[in-house]
BAPATOR-410679 format. One record per residue (C-alpha): residue in one letter; x, y, z. Coordinates in steps of 0.2 Angstrom, whole numbers, padded with zeros to 4 digits, always signed. Layout:
<sevexs>
aXYZ ...
</sevexs>
This chain:
<sevexs>
m-0071+0239+0159 s-0060+0254+0160 p-0061+0265+0176 t-0073+0280+0174 p-0062+0295+0171 t-0073+0307+0181 a-0074+0296+0197 a-0064+0301+0212 p-0050+0289+0214 a-0054+0274+0226 i-0038+0276+0235 e-0026+0291+0237 l-0011+0289+0248 i-0002+0306+0251 g+0016+0308+0258 i+0015+0292+0267 d+0030+0290+0278 k+0035+0275+0290 k+0050+0271+0300 f+0054+0256+0311 g+0068+0262+0321 a+0082+0265+0309 v+0073+0257+0295 h+0064+0269+0283 a+0051+0257+0276 n+0040+0270+0267 k+0047+0286+0261 n+0035+0299+0257 i+0024+0288+0246 n+0011+0295+0234 l-0001+0282+0226 t-0017+0285+0216 v-0028+0269+0212 a-0043+0272+0200 k-0060+0266+0205 g-0065+0250+0196 s-0047+0244+0192 i-0035+0231+0196 h-0019+0240+0202 g-0003+0230+0205 i+0010+0233+0217 i+0028+0225+0215 g+0044+0227+0222 e+0059+0217+0230 n+0058+0210+0248 g+0059+0224+0260 a+0054+0237+0247 g+0040+0242+0258 k+0024+0237+0249 s+0017+0226+0263 t+0021+0240+0276 l+0011+0252+0264 m-0004+0240+0262 s-0004+0237+0281 i-0006+0256+0284 l-0020+0256+0272 y-0028+0242+0281 g-0025+0249+0299 f-0011+0237+0305 y+0001+0252+0306 h+0000+0270+0308 a+0010+0281+0296 d+0022+0293+0304 a+0016+0306+0292 g+0005+0308+0277 s-0014+0306+0273 i-0027+0294+0265 r-0041+0297+0255 i-0055+0285+0251 n-0067+0290+0236 g-0060+0307+0238 q-0064+0309+0256 n-0050+0311+0270 t-0051+0295+0280 v-0042+0291+0296 i-0039+0272+0298 q-0034+0268+0316 d-0037+0249+0315 s-0043+0235+0302 q-0061+0238+0309 a-0060+0256+0303 a-0054+0250+0286 i-0068+0238+0285 s-0080+0252+0289 a-0072+0262+0275 g-0075+0248+0263 i-0058+0240+0262 g-0056+0221+0264 m-0039+0212+0264 v-0036+0193+0258 h-0020+0188+0267 q-0008+0176+0260 h-0010+0165+0274 f-0029+0163+0275 m-0037+0169+0292 l-0050+0156+0293 v-0056+0144+0307 e-0052+0128+0299 n-0066+0118+0310 f-0080+0130+0306 s-0091+0130+0290 v-0090+0142+0276 l-0105+0151+0283 e-0099+0152+0300 n-0082+0159+0294 v-0091+0173+0283 i-0101+0179+0298 l-0088+0178+0311 g-0088+0195+0321 v-0104+0200+0312 e-0117+0187+0317 g-0131+0199+0318 g-0134+0202+0337 a-0144+0190+0349 l-0155+0184+0337 l-0142+0172+0329 g-0154+0162+0319 r-0161+0176+0309 g-0143+0183+0307 v-0138+0166+0300 s-0153+0165+0289 d-0150+0182+0282 a-0131+0179+0280 r-0135+0162+0270 s-0146+0172+0257 a-0133+0186+0256 l-0120+0173+0253 k-0130+0165+0239 r-0132+0183+0230 l-0113+0186+0232 e-0109+0169+0225 a-0121+0171+0210 d-0115+0190+0206 y-0096+0186+0207 g-0095+0168+0201 l-0088+0164+0220 e-0099+0147+0221 v-0095+0137+0237 d-0105+0126+0248 p-0110+0136+0263 d-0110+0121+0274 a-0094+0114+0269 i-0080+0113+0283 i-0065+0124+0279 e-0051+0111+0282 e-0060+0099+0270 l-0060+0113+0256 p-0045+0114+0243 v-0035+0130+0245 g-0043+0138+0230 l-0060+0137+0237 q-0054+0143+0255 q-0047+0158+0245 r-0066+0161+0239 v-0071+0161+0256 e-0059+0175+0262 i-0065+0185+0246 l-0083+0182+0252 k-0080+0187+0269 a-0073+0204+0263 l-0088+0206+0251 y-0100+0201+0264 r-0093+0215+0275 g-0097+0228+0262 a-0078+0229+0254 e-0077+0240+0238 i-0059+0239+0239 l-0050+0223+0240 i-0032+0220+0244 l-0025+0203+0240 d-0007+0199+0246 e+0002+0185+0235 p-0015+0177+0231 t-0008+0163+0220 g+0006+0156+0230 v-0004+0140+0235 l-0014+0138+0219 t-0013+0127+0204 p-0012+0135+0186 a-0030+0132+0184 e-0035+0139+0200 a-0024+0154+0197 d-0033+0157+0180 h-0050+0155+0189 l-0045+0168+0202 f-0041+0181+0188 k-0058+0177+0180 i-0066+0181+0197 l-0056+0197+0199 g-0061+0203+0181 v-0079+0201+0186 l-0076+0210+0202 r-0068+0224+0193 d-0082+0225+0180 q-0095+0226+0194 g-0086+0242+0200 k-0074+0234+0213 t-0057+0240+0216 i-0043+0228+0217 v-0025+0230+0224 l-0014+0215+0220 i+0003+0212+0229 t+0013+0200+0219 h+0031+0196+0214 k+0025+0186+0199 l+0027+0198+0184 r+0017+0186+0172 e+0001+0188+0184 i+0004+0208+0184 m+0003+0207+0164 a-0011+0195+0163 i-0024+0204+0175 t-0019+0222+0180 d-0023+0238+0173 t-0010+0249+0181 v+0006+0243+0191 s+0016+0253+0203 v+0034+0248+0207 m+0043+0251+0224 r+0061+0250+0228 r+0070+0253+0244 g+0054+0261+0253 e+0051+0273+0238 m+0038+0273+0224 v+0049+0273+0208 a+0036+0272+0194 t+0018+0269+0189 r+0014+0262+0172 r-0001+0257+0162 t+0001+0238+0161 t-0002+0239+0142 e+0012+0251+0140 t+0026+0242+0149 t+0035+0225+0148 v+0040+0212+0160 e+0058+0217+0157 e+0056+0235+0161 l+0046+0230+0177 a+0060+0219+0182 e+0073+0232+0180 l+0063+0245+0189 m+0062+0233+0204 v+0079+0229+0205 g+0088+0245+0198 r+0098+0234+0185 r+0094+0223+0171 v+0088+0206+0176 l+0089+0189+0167 l+0072+0183+0167 r+0076+0165+0160 v+0086+0152+0166 e+0101+0150+0155 k+0106+0131+0154 g+0113+0119+0141 p+0108+0101+0140 a+0110+0090+0155 a+0123+0076+0155 p+0116+0064+0168 s+0127+0050+0173 d+0126+0038+0189 v+0112+0036+0200 v+0114+0046+0216 l+0097+0045+0225 s+0085+0030+0223 v+0068+0030+0231 r+0060+0013+0231 n+0042+0010+0236 l+0042+0023+0249 t+0027+0026+0260 v+0027+0040+0274 k+0013+0044+0286 d+0011+0061+0295 g+0009+0063+0314 r-0009+0057+0314 g-0005+0041+0304 v-0012+0048+0287 t-0003+0041+0272 m+0006+0056+0263 v+0018+0047+0252 d+0010+0032+0244 n+0022+0018+0237 v+0033+0031+0228 s+0048+0026+0217 f+0061+0036+0207 d+0080+0040+0204 v+0089+0055+0202 r+0106+0055+0193 a+0122+0065+0194 g+0122+0080+0183 e+0103+0082+0182 v+0089+0092+0191 v+0073+0081+0194 g+0059+0093+0199 i+0043+0088+0208 a+0028+0097+0204 g+0012+0098+0214 v+0000+0108+0223 a+0006+0111+0241 g-0001+0097+0253 n+0001+0082+0242 g+0015+0073+0250 q+0030+0083+0243 s+0035+0090+0261 e+0035+0072+0268 l+0044+0065+0255 l+0058+0078+0257 e+0058+0075+0276 a+0059+0056+0274 i+0074+0057+0261 t+0084+0071+0273 g+0081+0061+0288 i+0069+0072+0297 r+0054+0059+0296 k+0054+0041+0298 p+0046+0031+0283 a+0032+0018+0286 s+0040+0008+0273 g+0051+0007+0257 e+0069+0011+0254 i+0080+0026+0251 l+0098+0023+0244 i+0112+0035+0241 h+0125+0029+0229 g+0117+0011+0230 k+0118+0010+0249 p+0103+0010+0260 v+0101+0025+0272 t+0083+0023+0276 g+0082+0028+0294 f+0098+0037+0295 d+0097+0054+0305 s+0100+0071+0296 a+0119+0072+0304 r+0124+0055+0295 l+0116+0060+0279 r+0126+0076+0279 a+0141+0067+0281 l+0137+0056+0266 g+0136+0071+0256 l+0118+0076+0256 g+0114+0095+0256 h+0097+0101+0261 i+0088+0118+0257 p+0072+0117+0267 e+0055+0122+0262 d+0053+0133+0278 r+0069+0143+0281 h+0062+0150+0297 h+0057+0134+0306 m+0069+0122+0298 g+0084+0132+0291 l+0088+0146+0302 v+0089+0151+0321 l+0083+0169+0318 g+0090+0174+0336 f+0108+0169+0331 e+0121+0179+0322 e+0122+0176+0303 s+0139+0168+0305 e+0132+0155+0317 n+0118+0151+0305 s+0131+0150+0292 v+0138+0134+0300 l+0122+0127+0307 g+0121+0108+0304 y+0140+0108+0301 h+0144+0116+0318 r+0153+0100+0324 d+0165+0100+0310 s+0184+0102+0316 r+0186+0119+0306 y+0174+0127+0317 g+0179+0121+0334 r+0182+0108+0346 g+0171+0097+0356 p+0155+0107+0362 l+0164+0124+0359 l+0163+0135+0344 d+0178+0145+0337 l+0168+0161+0333 d+0182+0169+0324 a+0183+0154+0313 c+0164+0154+0310 r+0165+0173+0306 e+0179+0172+0293 d+0169+0158+0285 a+0153+0168+0284 k+0162+0183+0277 a+0168+0173+0263 k+0150+0167+0260 i+0143+0184+0261 e+0154+0191+0248 k+0152+0177+0236 y+0133+0176+0237 d+0131+0195+0239 i+0122+0194+0256 r+0116+0211+0261 p+0119+0219+0273 p+0137+0212+0273 n+0137+0210+0293 c+0141+0192+0299 r+0137+0198+0317 l+0119+0204+0313 k+0105+0193+0320 t+0098+0183+0306 a+0081+0190+0310 n+0086+0207+0303 f+0090+0201+0285 s+0076+0201+0272 g+0068+0185+0267 g+0079+0184+0251 n+0095+0187+0260 q+0090+0174+0273 q+0087+0162+0259 k+0104+0167+0252 i+0112+0162+0269 v+0104+0144+0268 v+0109+0142+0250 a+0127+0147+0253 r+0128+0136+0269 e+0122+0121+0259 i+0130+0123+0242 e+0147+0128+0249 r+0149+0111+0257 d+0149+0104+0239 p+0136+0090+0242 a+0134+0075+0230 l+0115+0077+0232 l+0106+0093+0235 v+0088+0092+0240 v+0079+0108+0238 g+0062+0113+0244 q+0054+0129+0238 p+0071+0138+0234 t+0063+0155+0230 r+0048+0156+0241 g+0045+0174+0246 v+0061+0179+0237 d+0062+0194+0226 i+0067+0193+0208 g+0085+0198+0210 a+0088+0184+0222 i+0078+0172+0211 e+0090+0175+0197 f+0105+0172+0209 i+0098+0156+0217 h+0093+0149+0200 r+0110+0152+0193 r+0118+0143+0208 l+0107+0127+0206 i+0111+0125+0188 a+0129+0127+0192 m+0128+0113+0204 r+0119+0102+0191 d+0133+0107+0178 a+0147+0102+0191 g+0139+0085+0191 k+0129+0085+0207 a+0111+0078+0209 v+0098+0090+0212 l+0080+0086+0218 l+0068+0101+0217 v+0052+0104+0225 s+0042+0120+0221 v+0024+0125+0220 e+0030+0138+0206 l+0027+0129+0190 d+0037+0141+0180 e+0051+0138+0192 i+0050+0119+0190 r+0049+0120+0170 s+0064+0132+0170 l+0076+0122+0181 s+0071+0104+0179 d+0078+0091+0166 r+0064+0079+0171 i+0048+0084+0181 l+0038+0071+0192 v+0021+0077+0196 m+0013+0072+0213 f-0005+0071+0218 a-0012+0063+0234 g+0005+0056+0239 r+0008+0047+0222 v+0019+0051+0207 v+0006+0051+0194 g+0018+0054+0179 e+0034+0060+0172 k+0035+0074+0160 t+0049+0084+0151 p+0051+0102+0155 d+0043+0108+0138 t+0027+0100+0143 g+0013+0113+0143 e+0007+0121+0159 q-0010+0117+0156 t-0007+0098+0155 l+0005+0099+0171 g-0009+0108+0179 l-0022+0095+0176 m-0011+0082+0182 m-0007+0092+0198 a-0026+0093+0200 g-0027+0073+0198 i-0038+0076+0182 a-0025+0069+0170 a-0011+0056+0172 
</sevexs>
């Protein structure tokens, strides 16, 4: 359904300007979103797109500029004002109470006054109508923590619609979905658009932009640099507009030349802190000169598997061998000494200390090495010289080794971790979500480094929820579901086949 040409735009942002201290996050932004359309907003980390949407939803106030909703000047002081103006937001990390039911989450905050029973009854009827109208079927009495993430996301959309949203902002909505769940989400968004709703989609996945949007706007360094009809642009043009240079969108690599087994996992079982089995009798090998990718929806045991291999979590049973020698139960420091490098899934909680200087994070985990000091004391000059070399080699911006790590963008924080681990020249590199929250320019850079490791004869074990990334980088793909490896595939296996395996439907 094409937007009605005579209708006032659903959203007009006029001259929006926002600074955070010395950082100019939004610079005189103008944006028009047509009513009844799906409008994509893309840009690198730090481009300002999330700040812009946070202003629209009332989390931030613009320093200058104005907002019009459906042609009317609108002051949005907070998120409640945004909801009153018909704007809903589905966050990347869901805002749900996990031990509440679907219905309780939907009505939370708008329960209907003192007569709670009548409010719940009315809400149940309204929820049924919304589910039927938009294909958002979900059991209203189901408990949130028992639902798969795809259905939890539907609950977030239902929450917004129940509150009267005519405009929906979705922030990186497919980050935790299988390909099949993502495709179903796109169908739902198409139905919402056809019913007259307006969708603003923030994503770094250009394939999604091309698949679902009517229009796409590109931000770079706080400015709106282009708006295109989606049918009149290409992935290549959008990538170049985002980064400001031509970007290689495919991973260039020759055939693998695997040799000796570096990592062996034998009948490994791992439990979480509650005693629940998360990795169930898993066995596989990784050889020098190959990338073995593990595909799966988040929460199917990949994280616990990586934690066991890297010495963070003690296995319940089974064996881990490096170069044929058992290392089960070794701590992280001993494993690093044996030649294991680890790029963790969560850089903020496991890869960096955000309050430390870049130079301190650049040696984190290796800080007892004699080149960085003696005993408990660090040689800060040596650390900073080491960091400067990594900054130059890995194009870390800004090139300031004394800057607090919290002040770098997500992509540059990830480069700090990647540089630290790769420059130790490990025999085995264990990588979790290497490009999570990373912009397209940094993705290209990190992918090249990982393939260079493989080509240098290193063993690489890769976990990623990005199926395109797994297929592009891997030489062999192991698929995990419910803690088990349910199959091994080649990287040319179709996305649909892998997606069915990830969902536990096919082996």
